[in-house]
N, C-alpha and C positions, 0 to 999 in steps of 0.2 A: 626360573627354570630348579637353579640352584638349589632353594627351598624348596621345591618340590624332590630333588631327590634326598635330600637330606631330610626330610620328613620318610621319604619311602625308607630310604635304612634304619632310620629310629626303629619306624614298624618294624621291620624284616628283625628289626636284633632285639625286639620287645618280642616278636611273634616265636624267634630261634630261643631265647632264655626260658620262657615256660613250654615250650617243647622238651627243651633238656632236663627245666624243672620235675613238668608232667611224667618223662619217662624214669626220672631218681626213683621217683616217690612213688609210680608202678613196683619199679621196682624190690623197691625198700616193703613197700606193703605186702611181696609177693614172700620176702625173705623171712619178714617177722610173722609169719601165719603161722600161731602156735600149734592147730590144728593139722595142717601140714608138717610142723617141723615133730609133731609129738610131745609137746612139750607145755599141755594142757595143766598139767599138775602143778608146773611151774607160774601159772600167773595170779593175781592178784585173787583171796579168795574172794571176792566181790562178782565174778565174774567166772570162776571155779566148775559151780554147780552147772550152768548153762552151757557150757564148753565142755564140759562130758555128755551132757545128754548129746546136744552133736556131734558126739562119736557113737551114739546107739547105732547100732545097723538100722538099714528103712524098715519106717512101718512094725516097730515092735513093742510101742507103748501106748500103752492102754490110757490108763489117769496121768495127766501131766498137773501138779502143782506147781503153780507163782507167787509170787506177792514179794512181800518183803522179809526182815528176818522174824515175822514171826509167822511165815510158811514152814521156815526150817523143822520147827513141832507139831505139824499137823498131822501126819501122820509116819509108821512104821513102813519103806517101803514093801522090808521083807516080810513081814509080816502079811502084808495083802499077798506076796506070792505064796507063803507057803500055807496060807490057812484057802486061799478062794483063787490061786493062779492067777492073779492077774498083775500085768508088770506096769508100775507106777516110777513115776518119777518125779523129785522135785527139784526146780532148775527157778528156784529164789535167789532175790539179792537184797542181802543186807541195805535200807535205804531207798528199796525199790521205789520207780512211784509211775502213776499210770503210763503215762510214753512210754519208757524204755518198756513197761510189760506187753506194748503193744506191738512195738517194732523189735524184741525178740521173738514174738509169736508168729513173728511174721517169718521169721525165717527159721524158726522149729516148723513149720506148715509144711515148709518143701521139704523134708525129711521125716516128718513123722505122722500118722494121724491119729491122736488121740481125740478117742472118744466123749471123754470128759476132763475141760480146766477147770480145777477149784483155783480160784483165787483169793487168797486171805486180803480182808478189807484195808486192811492197816494203807495200804498203795495211795485209799481216797485220801488221808490222812495230811498228806502234803502240803504247804503253804503253795500262792503259787511264784514266788522267787526263789524257791528251791527248786520248782516242777521246772520253772524257764532254764535255769542252772543247768542243771540235768539234758534239757532238751539239747538246749546250746552243744556241749560236750558228746551227745550222744551223734548228732549228725557230723561231727569233726569224727567221731570217732569210724564213723561208718564210711564216711567217703575216705580217710586216712589214718587202716585199723595201725600203721604205723606207731601215729600217738600215742597210741592204747598198750604197745606190745611191746616199745622199743627195748625193756629194759631185759629182753629177752638176748640181748648180745652177754651177759653174764653167763646165762646159762650156757650159749655155746663155746664160752673162755672159761669151762670148769666148775662156775657156782653152781650147785645140783641143792642146795637147799631149797627145798618147798613149800612157801607162804600157806599151800593146800591143806589141808585135816583130812583126815579119812573120813569116809562117807561112801555108804551105800546104797547106791540112786540118787544121792544127792541126800541122802537123810543121813543125819553126823548123831553119833552117841552123847548125847550132853546128862550124864547121870552126875552133874552137882546137886544140890539140895540148897536153898537159900528160902526157907518158908516166910509165907506172907503174914501179914500180922495188923495187917491194916484194917479198917474198916469196909464196910460197903460201901459198893459203888453204883451197882445197876438199882437207880430210886426210880420209879416210873412215873411217864408225866408223859404231856400230852406235846410240851417241847421240840424240837424237831432242828437239825444241827446239817442244811441243805448241802448237797453235793454241788461243786460250784465248779467253772472257769476252765481249767484247761483238763483235768480230772474227769470233768462231764463228756468234754469233746472228745477225750478219745478213749473213755468207757463204750461212748456209742460206736464207735470204730472197732473198739476190740471185737463186741458183741456180732458184730454186721461179719468182718474177717469169723468169727467161731462160726453163724451162721452159713460161709457160705463156705465152709470147709465140714459141716456135717460132725461140729462141737457144741456140747453143751455144757454152758458156762454155767459154776454154778457159785456163789460167793458164799465165803464163811468166814466170820468175826472169833480170830483165837479167845482165850479169858485170858485178859490183860490187865489188873486196873489200872496199868498205867497208861494204856491205850484206847480203853474204851468207856462209854458211861452211855446212860439210858439215850440222851440226844442224840449220841453220833448212832446207836442205834435205832434209832425211827427214822432218821434220814437216810440210811442205808436200806432200811427198808423201806420207805416212798420210793427211793430209785430203784430197785431191784422190782417195785412194782411196773415202774416205766419202762424197765430193759425188758418183763418178764421173764425176767431170770429166778431160780430160789437160789433164797435165802438164808444160811444157818446160822445162830447166835450162840456159842457153843457158851457166852458169859451168863447168859439165862438158862443155859441147860446143864449146870452145873452137877445139881442132886443126881440127874438122868446118869449123868457118865459118872459119877464116885469122884468126884475130883476133889483133891485132898489140900489145900494151903500150904500145908505141913510138909508135904513129900512131894509135890508134885510142881514144884516151881524150882527154876533153873537159879531167877536173878531178882527173890525180893516180890517183885511186884508187874514182871515185863514181860518173860518168856516162860515157855513150860522145858522142863528138863522131861527124861527119858520117860521116865516113872506117868508124866502127864500128856507126854506122846501118845503112849499105849493106850489108855482112854480115850482122847479124840479121834484114835486110829481106829479103835476095834468099835467105835461107834461108825464109824464111815464107813467101812468094811459092808458091814451090816445094807449100811442105808441104801449105796452104791447099786449093793448086787440088788436090792431091793426093786429099785427105783429105775435100772438100767439095764438091768440081767448081763452083764457083762460076760462073755464067755472066753472059758478057760482059754490058755494057750494048748494049740496043738502040734507045732513048730518045734522039731526034734533038736535044732538048733537051738531056737529061743531058750526054752527049756534046759539045757544043759548048759549054757548061759547064765541060767536064772540059778537053776541050784547049785553053781560054782560059786556064785556070789552068796548063796546061803549059807555055803559050808562057810565058805573065809569071815561071814556075821559069825556063826557061831564058832568058829576060831578064836575071833576075837575076843568074846568072854572069857573061853579057857586060858588063853593068856595070859588075862587079868587076873 
């Protein structure tokens, strides 16, 4: 009888402990919410573009760009707006893997209804251990956001240093030039590096999510001698056919877009700089309009917000 009471008491104590713990964590999750606090610019740069997108008014983004750091140099969002009246946003993350892309898009579609998602294919190149590592942490962050944003307490106490660089709807002006003088890297071959494991599984989930929300998924490989070769191109091309999506590889279109290795690289063989981005962006503007005929924004409030962003963009160059 005594044992029964003792076990019952321990059970109640355990339940009580987890109830208190759950309550405390729930309160902390509520407190350390950068969107609620208006502190998005104080989060790490890894998450800043995505969270900034979540601050945008509902259903105001037509074209969404996601992917790892190669996606940062894909389009000039302000040029999209000035030339075609298309609203676009780069919600990429350095080192992003496909599971991250999928879970972030699930959040995005609750607030935005993009017509096109352009995914930079660098997300498909990570190894299994990296993907698993990020998946574990992503799950923890989704359940307990406080574990990701707990350092916001420093901002609350007066530390106003922002790790986030100035950007325009996710587009960061990176005009450093570090020329590429290496050898040709796209040698035709029949060999293909196949998409496997977690990337394949979550890409199919991503495609399904896009279909459910009437989003056209487009795969794009940015010019990058460090990250691409013909075997990788063939593997992505095969997978794009399997998914039933369009694949654009700028590594094979360098002459068409006028890419110049002497002026258009940010860091020798990895990312495009501002001048290179203008070339891929210009091509994509025309291609998107021909392919999808995206209508210009007519909402005056949206137009005013984007024209203000355009003015700030132009002032950036005047200031320099």
